[in-house]
C-alpha positions as a Python dict, from the first residue, in 0.01 Angstrom:
ca = {
    (1, 'X'): (0, 0, 0),
    (2, 'X'): (253, -276, 23),
    (3, 'X'): (150, -635, -45),
    (4, 'X'): (167, -864, 260),
    (5, 'X'): (466, -1095, 283),
    (6, 'X'): (404, -1465, 219),
    (7, 'X'): (371, -1699, 516),
    (8, 'X'): (717, -1821, 622),
    (9, 'X'): (935, -1968, 894),
    (10, 'X'): (896, -1675, 1132),
    (11, 'X'): (518, -1686, 1094),
    (12, 'X'): (523, -2058, 1168),
    (13, 'X'): (740, -1997, 1477),
    (14, 'X'): (504, -1727, 1608),
    (15, 'X'): (203, -1952, 1544),
    (16, 'X'): (379, -2224, 1746),
    (17, 'X'): (439, -1979, 2032),
    (18, 'X'): (77, -1864, 2025),
    (19, 'X'): (-53, -2220, 2011),
    (20, 'X'): (-242, -2178, 1683),
    (21, 'X'): (-337, -2526, 1559),
    (22, 'X'): (-202, -2635, 1218),
    (23, 'X'): (-550, -2650, 1061),
    (24, 'X'): (-595, -2274, 1124),
    (25, 'X'): (-266, -2182, 957),
    (26, 'X'): (-215, -2111, 587),
    (27, 'X'): (-90, -2405, 386),
    (28, 'X'): (269, -2371, 273),
    (29, 'X'): (572, -2582, 193),
    (30, 'X'): (859, -2555, 443),
    (31, 'X'): (1181, -2466, 256),
    (32, 'X'): (1457, -2725, 246),
    (33, 'X'): (1768, -2692, 457),
    (34, 'X'): (1969, -2604, 147),
    (35, 'X'): (1742, -2308, 78),
    (36, 'X'): (1748, -2173, 432),
    (37, 'X'): (2111, -2257, 509),
    (38, 'X'): (2264, -2122, 189),
    (39, 'X'): (2401, -1817, 367),
    (40, 'X'): (2587, -2043, 610),
    (41, 'X'): (2801, -2213, 345),
    (42, 'X'): (3123, -2021, 410),
    (43, 'X'): (3164, -1898, 767),
    (44, 'X'): (3358, -1579, 813),
    (45, 'X'): (3586, -1465, 1090),
    (46, 'X'): (3645, -1109, 1202),
    (47, 'X'): (4011, -1009, 1191),
    (48, 'X'): (4186, -784, 1441),
    (49, 'X'): (4145, -477, 1217),
    (50, 'X'): (3768, -539, 1189),
    (51, 'X'): (3772, -674, 835),
    (52, 'X'): (3616, -1010, 751),
    (53, 'X'): (3780, -1310, 590),
    (54, 'X'): (3687, -1673, 523),
    (55, 'X'): (3736, -1895, 827),
    (56, 'X'): (4028, -2134, 825),
    (57, 'X'): (3946, -2499, 760),
    (58, 'X'): (3944, -2707, 1078),
    (59, 'X'): (4254, -2905, 973),
    (60, 'X'): (4457, -2583, 936),
    (61, 'X'): (4379, -2451, 1280),
    (62, 'X'): (4680, -2512, 1499),
    (63, 'X'): (4618, -2561, 1868),
    (64, 'X'): (4805, -2285, 2042),
    (65, 'X'): (4936, -2323, 2394),
    (66, 'X'): (4767, -2058, 2605),
    (67, 'X'): (4956, -1825, 2831),
    (68, 'X'): (5025, -1958, 3183),
    (69, 'X'): (4736, -1750, 3317),
    (70, 'X'): (4488, -1889, 3063),
    (71, 'X'): (4625, -2239, 3116),
    (72, 'X'): (4525, -2209, 3482),
    (73, 'X'): (4185, -2064, 3396),
    (74, 'X'): (4098, -2314, 3125),
    (75, 'X'): (4235, -2627, 3289),
    (76, 'X'): (4184, -2518, 3649),
    (77, 'X'): (3806, -2544, 3627),
    (78, 'X'): (3834, -2922, 3654),
    (79, 'X'): (3936, -2878, 4018),
    (80, 'X'): (3599, -2723, 4097),
    (81, 'X'): (3410, -3038, 4000),
    (82, 'X'): (3652, -3275, 4171),
    (83, 'X'): (3516, -3434, 4491),
    (84, 'X'): (3667, -3321, 4819),
    (85, 'X'): (3919, -3577, 4945),
    (86, 'X'): (3963, -3456, 5301),
    (87, 'X'): (3831, -3622, 5615),
    (88, 'X'): (3723, -3442, 5932),
    (89, 'X'): (3904, -3611, 6222),
    (90, 'X'): (3795, -3389, 6510),
    (91, 'X'): (3540, -3115, 6556),
    (92, 'X'): (3638, -2756, 6495),
    (93, 'X'): (3739, -2561, 6806),
    (94, 'X'): (3469, -2349, 6967),
    (95, 'X'): (3491, -1975, 6927),
    (96, 'X'): (3513, -1756, 7234),
    (97, 'X'): (3281, -1459, 7258),
}
């Protein structure tokens, strides 16, 4: 038989979800950010051919002008949140049956 895994972050998360009070949980020392975040040191990007490579530093990323279609999509959303600037001067005509 396999030995049980030591209490860890996932166990703590599940205990939080289940509402188990801290005094009923095993005592343990939460790992530091450096220990848990060590795999996040160098982000990777997926290239067009599916291979992976280190991500470009933020200062080397050039802002590319999108195509006219994407320009309208990305910048056109601001028009949705803009308040309506029209005034109703007369009531709408009645419809005939």
